MDTraj code that builds the backbone (N, CA, C; nanometers):
import mdtraj as md
import numpy as np

residues = "SER SER GLY ILE ASN ALA GLU TYR GLY PHE LEU HIS LEU LEU ASN PHE ALA ALA SER THR LEU VAL VAL GLY GLY ARG LEU VAL TYR TRP LEU PRO VAL VAL ARG ASP HIS TYR THR GLU SER TYR VAL PRO LEU HIS PRO ASN LEU LYS LEU VAL TYR ASN CYS GLU GLN ILE LEU ASN ARG LYS SER SER ARG ARG LEU VAL VAL MET VAL LYS LEU ARG PRO SER GLU ASP THR ASP GLN SER TYR PHE GLN ARG ARG CYS PHE GLY LYS TRP CYS ARG THR PHE GLN GLY PRO VAL LEU ARG".split()
xyz = np.array([
    [-1.3434, -1.0880, -0.0784],
    [-1.4223, -0.9755, -0.1041],
    [-1.3780, -0.9100, -0.2334],
    [-1.4786, -0.8406, -0.3060],
    [-1.4460, -0.7800, -0.4283],
    [-1.3519, -0.6637, -0.4199],
    [-1.3501, -0.5927, -0.2970],
    [-1.2546, -0.4888, -0.2739],
    [-1.1104, -0.5402, -0.2773],
    [-1.0824, -0.6523, -0.2183],
    [-0.9508, -0.7081, -0.2183],
    [-0.9118, -0.7509, -0.3591],
    [-1.0039, -0.8100, -0.4383],
    [-0.9743, -0.8419, -0.5784],
    [-0.9426, -0.7235, -0.6671],
    [-1.0135, -0.6072, -0.6430],
    [-0.9854, -0.4903, -0.7174],
    [-0.8559, -0.4307, -0.6823],
    [-0.8139, -0.4354, -0.5507],
    [-0.6843, -0.3852, -0.5083],
    [-0.5794, -0.4730, -0.5777],
    [-0.5931, -0.6012, -0.5697],
    [-0.4924, -0.6937, -0.6259],
    [-0.4786, -0.6690, -0.7753],
    [-0.5882, -0.6368, -0.8474],
    [-0.5856, -0.6156, -0.9915],
    [-0.5022, -0.4992, -1.0226],
    [-0.5192, -0.3851, -0.9438],
    [-0.4439, -0.2620, -0.9653],
    [-0.2949, -0.2796, -0.9395],
    [-0.2638, -0.3513, -0.8286],
    [-0.1313, -0.3820, -0.7902],
    [-0.0574, -0.4644, -0.8996],
    [-0.1335, -0.5648, -0.9461],
    [-0.0767, -0.6466, -1.0564],
    [-0.0583, -0.5695, -1.1819],
    [-0.1468, -0.4765, -1.2150],
    [-0.1316, -0.3880, -1.3327],
    [-0.0069, -0.3140, -1.3259],
    [0.0233, -0.2481, -1.2115],
    [0.1441, -0.1667, -1.2017],
    [0.2691, -0.2559, -1.2020],
    [0.2679, -0.3734, -1.1423],
    [0.3781, -0.4599, -1.1465],
    [0.4116, -0.5052, -1.2878],
    [0.3024, -0.5393, -1.3606],
    [0.3185, -0.5787, -1.4975],
    [0.3710, -0.4676, -1.5869],
    [0.3208, -0.3462, -1.5695],
    [0.3649, -0.2302, -1.6473],
    [0.5112, -0.2011, -1.6177],
    [0.5467, -0.2106, -1.4938],
    [0.6856, -0.1787, -1.4482],
    [0.7871, -0.2790, -1.5135],
    [0.7388, -0.4008, -1.5208],
    [0.8305, -0.5032, -1.5749],
    [0.8350, -0.5092, -1.7330],
    [0.7276, -0.4603, -1.8010],
    [0.7294, -0.4677, -1.9430],
    [0.7457, -0.3375, -2.0237],
    [0.7148, -0.2271, -1.9662],
    [0.7270, -0.0955, -2.0347],
    [0.8756, -0.0694, -2.0544],
    [0.9082, 0.0085, -2.1617],
    [1.0405, 0.0568, -2.1795],
    [1.0559, 0.1788, -2.0925],
    [1.1754, 0.2139, -2.0518],
    [1.1993, 0.3368, -1.9797],
    [1.1479, 0.4560, -2.0558],
    [1.0619, 0.5334, -1.9913],
    [0.9964, 0.6444, -2.0613],
    [0.8534, 0.6161, -2.1049],
    [0.8235, 0.4785, -2.1048],
    [0.6904, 0.4397, -2.1477],
    [0.5837, 0.4752, -2.0453],
    [0.4543, 0.4883, -2.0890],
    [0.3453, 0.5340, -2.0031],
    [0.2390, 0.4273, -1.9736],
    [0.1899, 0.4232, -1.8508],
    [0.0825, 0.3437, -1.8179],
    [-0.0385, 0.4451, -1.7925],
    [-0.1561, 0.4191, -1.8573],
    [-0.2739, 0.5085, -1.8412],
    [-0.3877, 0.4159, -1.8082],
    [-0.4619, 0.4503, -1.6954],
    [-0.5815, 0.3679, -1.6555],
    [-0.6773, 0.4576, -1.5772],
    [-0.7970, 0.4038, -1.5665],
    [-0.9075, 0.4671, -1.4876],
    [-0.9096, 0.4093, -1.3520],
    [-0.9251, 0.4823, -1.2505],
    [-0.9342, 0.4423, -1.1077],
    [-1.0666, 0.4909, -1.0485],
    [-1.1602, 0.3976, -1.0241],
    [-1.2889, 0.4409, -0.9663],
    [-1.2708, 0.4840, -0.8278],
    [-1.3392, 0.5919, -0.7841],
    [-1.3310, 0.6413, -0.6439],
    [-1.4654, 0.6902, -0.5881],
    [-1.4794, 0.6878, -0.4588],
    [-1.5899, 0.7522, -0.3892],
    [-1.5463, 0.8962, -0.3561],
    [-1.6167, 0.9875, -0.4063],
    [-1.5718, 1.1305, -0.4061],
    [-1.5510, 1.1818, -0.2655],
    [-1.6355, 1.1480, -0.1705],
    [-1.6280, 1.1930, -0.0321],
    [-1.5061, 1.1426, 0.0380],
    [-1.4512, 1.0292, -0.0035],
    [-1.3412, 0.9644, 0.0711],
    [-1.2111, 0.9774, -0.0025],
    [-1.2111, 1.0295, -0.1220],
    [-1.0841, 1.0233, -0.2062],
    [-0.9743, 1.1190, -0.1547],
    [-0.8585, 1.0653, -0.1502],
    [-0.7286, 1.1483, -0.1358],
    [-0.6238, 1.0851, -0.2336],
    [-0.5303, 1.1533, -0.2699],
    [-0.4281, 1.1056, -0.3658],
    [-0.3555, 0.9832, -0.3059],
    [-0.3591, 0.9640, -0.1757],
    [-0.2958, 0.8457, -0.1138],
    [-0.3666, 0.7142, -0.1601],
    [-0.4870, 0.7222, -0.2248],
    [-0.5498, 0.5984, -0.2722],
    [-0.4957, 0.5545, -0.4069],
    [-0.4115, 0.6276, -0.4671],
    [-0.3552, 0.5899, -0.5962],
    [-0.2414, 0.4858, -0.5763],
    [-0.2467, 0.3752, -0.6412],
    [-0.1460, 0.2747, -0.6157],
    [-0.0136, 0.3291, -0.6743],
    [0.1057, 0.2891, -0.6178],
    [0.2313, 0.3354, -0.6532],
    [0.3268, 0.2258, -0.6793],
    [0.4316, 0.2532, -0.7527],
    [0.5420, 0.1587, -0.7758],
    [0.6699, 0.2358, -0.7777],
    [0.7802, 0.1760, -0.7201],
    [0.9049, 0.2533, -0.7146],
    [0.9540, 0.3018, -0.8473],
    [0.9290, 0.2248, -0.9559],
    [0.9841, 0.2625, -1.0902],
    [0.8872, 0.3369, -1.1779],
    [0.7694, 0.3753, -1.1229],
    [0.6687, 0.4493, -1.2030],
    [0.6439, 0.5813, -1.1335],
    [0.6448, 0.6935, -1.2102],
    [0.6225, 0.8255, -1.1513],
    [0.4821, 0.8676, -1.1947],
    [0.4018, 0.9121, -1.0944],
    [0.2710, 0.9668, -1.1231],
    [0.2812, 1.1023, -1.1855],
    [0.2315, 1.1173, -1.3144],
    [0.2401, 1.2491, -1.3831],
    [0.1107, 1.3177, -1.4008],
    [0.0019, 1.2361, -1.4054],
    [-0.1318, 1.3039, -1.4157],
    [-0.2300, 1.2186, -1.3291],
    [-0.3238, 1.2960, -1.2711],
    [-0.4259, 1.2311, -1.1884],
    [-0.5526, 1.3269, -1.2030],
    [-0.6346, 1.3036, -1.3021],
    [-0.7408, 1.3947, -1.3422],
    [-0.8783, 1.3278, -1.3057],
    [-0.9685, 1.4084, -1.2515],
    [-1.0968, 1.3577, -1.2101],
    [-1.2019, 1.3789, -1.3200],
    [-1.2844, 1.2741, -1.3522],
    [-1.4054, 1.2818, -1.4287],
    [-1.5204, 1.2526, -1.3320],
    [-1.6065, 1.3433, -1.2998],
    [-1.7192, 1.3251, -1.2076],
    [-1.8255, 1.2434, -1.2850],
    [-1.8688, 1.1403, -1.2187],
    [-1.9822, 1.0554, -1.2805],
    [-2.1072, 1.0895, -1.2207],
    [-2.1191, 1.1129, -1.0924],
    [-2.2440, 1.1529, -1.0263],
    [-2.2056, 1.2109, -0.8886],
    [-2.3057, 1.2281, -0.8032],
    [-2.2785, 1.3014, -0.6808],
    [-2.1823, 1.2190, -0.5851],
    [-2.1936, 1.0881, -0.5944],
    [-2.1089, 1.0021, -0.5088],
    [-1.9774, 0.9539, -0.5702],
    [-1.9708, 0.9350, -0.6983],
    [-1.8540, 0.8729, -0.7549],
    [-1.7925, 0.9504, -0.8712],
    [-1.6732, 0.9211, -0.8902],
    [-1.5984, 0.9710, -1.0052],
    [-1.4971, 0.8663, -1.0448],
    [-1.4220, 0.8948, -1.1473],
    [-1.3085, 0.8106, -1.1807],
    [-1.1963, 0.9039, -1.2124],
    [-1.0728, 0.8527, -1.1832],
    [-0.9535, 0.9262, -1.1949],
    [-0.8774, 0.8687, -1.3117],
    [-0.8376, 0.9587, -1.4130],
    [-0.7493, 0.9148, -1.5143],
    [-0.6035, 0.9290, -1.4643],
    [-0.5449, 0.8105, -1.4446],
    [-0.4083, 0.8123, -1.3851],
    [-0.3032, 0.7803, -1.4963],
    [-0.2003, 0.8619, -1.5004],
    [-0.0941, 0.8478, -1.6055],
    [0.0326, 0.8330, -1.5255],
    [0.1122, 0.7293, -1.5537],
    [0.2380, 0.7081, -1.4876],
    [0.3464, 0.6820, -1.5927],
    [0.4699, 0.7214, -1.5671],
    [0.5789, 0.7032, -1.6644],
    [0.6896, 0.6171, -1.5967],
    [0.7511, 0.5231, -1.6742],
    [0.8457, 0.4347, -1.6202],
    [0.9778, 0.5157, -1.6076],
    [1.0438, 0.5125, -1.4942],
    [1.1616, 0.5879, -1.4697],
    [1.2923, 0.5187, -1.4948],
    [1.2971, 0.3861, -1.4643],
    [1.4177, 0.3079, -1.4769],
    [1.3899, 0.1576, -1.4855],
    [1.4846, 0.0793, -1.5285],
    [1.4578, -0.0658, -1.5347],
    [1.4209, -0.1198, -1.3964],
    [1.3379, -0.2293, -1.4006],
    [1.2833, -0.2816, -1.2765],
    [1.3792, -0.3892, -1.2202],
    [1.3713, -0.3963, -1.0912],
    [1.4479, -0.4969, -1.0126],
    [1.3384, -0.5986, -0.9739],
    [1.3815, -0.7258, -0.9499],
    [1.2851, -0.8253, -0.9097],
    [1.2151, -0.7952, -0.7761],
    [1.2857, -0.7166, -0.6894],
    [1.2304, -0.6915, -0.5600],
    [1.1329, -0.5738, -0.5538],
    [1.1258, -0.4945, -0.6677],
    [1.0369, -0.3817, -0.6692],
    [0.8917, -0.4301, -0.6814],
    [0.8080, -0.3729, -0.5938],
    [0.6642, -0.4166, -0.5925],
    [0.5744, -0.2921, -0.5754],
    [0.4562, -0.2989, -0.6413],
    [0.3602, -0.1915, -0.6239],
    [0.2949, -0.1972, -0.4865],
    [0.2340, -0.0874, -0.4475],
    [0.1735, -0.0801, -0.3079],
    [0.0738, 0.0319, -0.3048],
    [-0.0085, 0.0253, -0.2082],
    [-0.1055, 0.1348, -0.1704],
    [-0.0578, 0.2071, -0.0487],
    [-0.0512, 0.3349, -0.0528],
    [-0.0273, 0.4116, 0.0755],
    [-0.1429, 0.3991, 0.1681],
    [-0.2646, 0.3858, 0.1107],
    [-0.3861, 0.3777, 0.1842],
    [-0.4865, 0.2917, 0.1029],
    [-0.5442, 0.1955, 0.1631],
    [-0.6393, 0.1062, 0.0926],
    [-0.7745, 0.1717, 0.0841],
    [-0.8405, 0.1558, -0.0372],
    [-0.9647, 0.2300, -0.0557],
    [-1.0792, 0.1459, -0.1122],
    [-1.0537, 0.0321, -0.1731],
    [-1.1611, -0.0364, -0.2427],
    [-1.2682, -0.0955, -0.1574],
    [-1.2405, -0.1159, -0.0257],
    [-1.3482, -0.1643, 0.0577],
    [-1.4573, -0.0647, 0.0659],
    [-1.4273, 0.0632, 0.0798],
    [-1.5302, 0.1694, 0.0846],
    [-1.6030, 0.1754, -0.0499],
    [-1.5322, 0.1662, -0.1544],
    [-1.5889, 0.1735, -0.2910],
    [-1.6873, 0.0594, -0.3089],
    [-1.6454, -0.0588, -0.2663],
    [-1.7396, -0.1778, -0.2845],
    [-1.8639, -0.1663, -0.1946],
    [-1.8452, -0.1214, -0.0781],
    [-1.9575, -0.1051, 0.0160],
    [-2.0575, 0.0022, -0.0304],
    [-2.0000, 0.1059, -0.0975],
    [-2.0890, 0.2144, -0.1516],
    [-2.1627, 0.1763, -0.2671],
    [-2.1034, 0.1052, -0.3576],
    [-2.1636, 0.0776, -0.4878],
    [-2.2103, -0.0612, -0.5157],
    [-2.1868, -0.1520, -0.4252],
    [-2.2269, -0.2904, -0.4477],
    [-2.3783, -0.3043, -0.4208],
    [-2.4482, -0.3479, -0.5132],
    [-2.6002, -0.3656, -0.4960],
    [-2.6305, -0.4872, -0.4203],
    [-2.7575, -0.5187, -0.4083],
    [-2.7961, -0.6349, -0.3325],
    [-2.7602, -0.7657, -0.4167],
    [-2.7347, -0.8658, -0.3487],
    [-2.6983, -0.9962, -0.4155],
    [-2.8260, -1.0595, -0.4613],
    [-2.8287, -1.0905, -0.5880],
    [-2.9467, -1.1653, -0.6433],
    [-2.9294, -1.3103, -0.6398],
    [-3.0342, -1.3839, -0.5976],
    [-3.0182, -1.5319, -0.5906],
    [-3.1134, -1.5970, -0.6818],
])
top = md.Topology()
chain = top.add_chain()
for i, resn in enumerate(residues, 1):
    res = top.add_residue(resn, chain, resSeq=i)
    for name in ("N", "CA", "C"):
        top.add_atom(name, md.element.get_by_symbol(name[0]), res)
traj = md.Trajectory(xyz[None], top)
């Protein structure tokens, strides 16, 4: 499903940033959300990255995107992995995925 692919992409992005950024370096990205269902628990996290900004840009009545800024706190260990407190992309995909064209 495209929701699982989107989740994997964000988790991979955080793992990559945690392994390549210098301590104090920043990761900045857009996170698409369904406004009615959004909570901060939908933002993916990593043990070595601190969330410093999470700002909303409203796109329409149903959706927005969040500008997420994280800063690297310390060098990464091989066992450190990104994670979601709460998975959200299934709802996003069901809300915005159009009909399949054949």
